N, C-alpha and C positions, 0 to 999 in steps of 0.2 A: 357594277350594274345599278343602275337609276332606277328610282321607285316609280317613275311616270314613264319610261320607256316603254312604249305601245308595241306589243306584238300583234294584238289580232287588234285594229283598229274600228272594225264592225261592232264587236261587242266590249270595247275599251278594255279589253286586259292587257296588264302589263306583265315585265317580266318576273316582278316579284312574286305575283299572283301565280304564275306558272311555277317558278321555283319553289313555292311554299306548297304548291300542290304535288309536287314530287316528293317533296319531305314529308307528306301526308300519307304518301303511298301510291301515286300515280306512275304506272310502271309502262304504259304504252300512251300513243297519241289518243287516242280514242278513250282513256281514262281523264286525258287532261281535258278532252272535248266534254265529256260527263261532268266534271267535276268544275270546270270554269265556265263553260259556253265558247270557248275559244274553236274558231272555224264553224260556228254556227249561223254567224250574219249572212248578210246578202252576198257575200263573196264566196262563200262557202269553203273558205281555207284558200283560196289562191294566193292571197298577200300572206297570209302567217304563218303557213303550214312549214315552209321550211326552216324558218326562224323558230319555230315551237320545237321541231324534230331537234333543230340543232342544242336548244336550251335542254330538252330532256337528254340527248344524249351525252351532253356536259354534266349534267347533274347526276346522272346514273354512272358515269363512267364508262361509257360504251361507243363504240361506234356507231355513227348515224346511219351508217347502212346497214345495220343490225335491227334498224326500228322499222316496225309496218306501217307502212300508210295508213291513216285514218280510213273507217268504212266511208265509202261514197253515197252518197244519197242524190236524188235528182233534186234540183232546185225547185223549192216551194213560190208559187205565185196565188196571188188573191183571186179569188170569184166572189163573184155576188153569191147572196140566197137564191136569186132566180136561177142562175146557172146550175147551182147545188140542187135545186129543185125540179130542174129541167123545163123551166117555164122558157118557151120560146118567144115570148112575145115581148 
């Protein structure tokens, strides 16, 4: 395990960070997401979810198929204050 092997490129979360999170009590992908921000970048986990699942399964000694996928959220997009206020001008 290399210290700077990035799993989540968007949030720059490396494998060591995920392993440490599991050691600290993370038991699900959502736990990893909450404790490390893995999967919360612009790609919303498209690139890192599979690797993070494999790491979680390995560290917990369970089958990757037994891990529930993370809760999906709609992508966030920036809006202007005018759009938020309903200003059409």
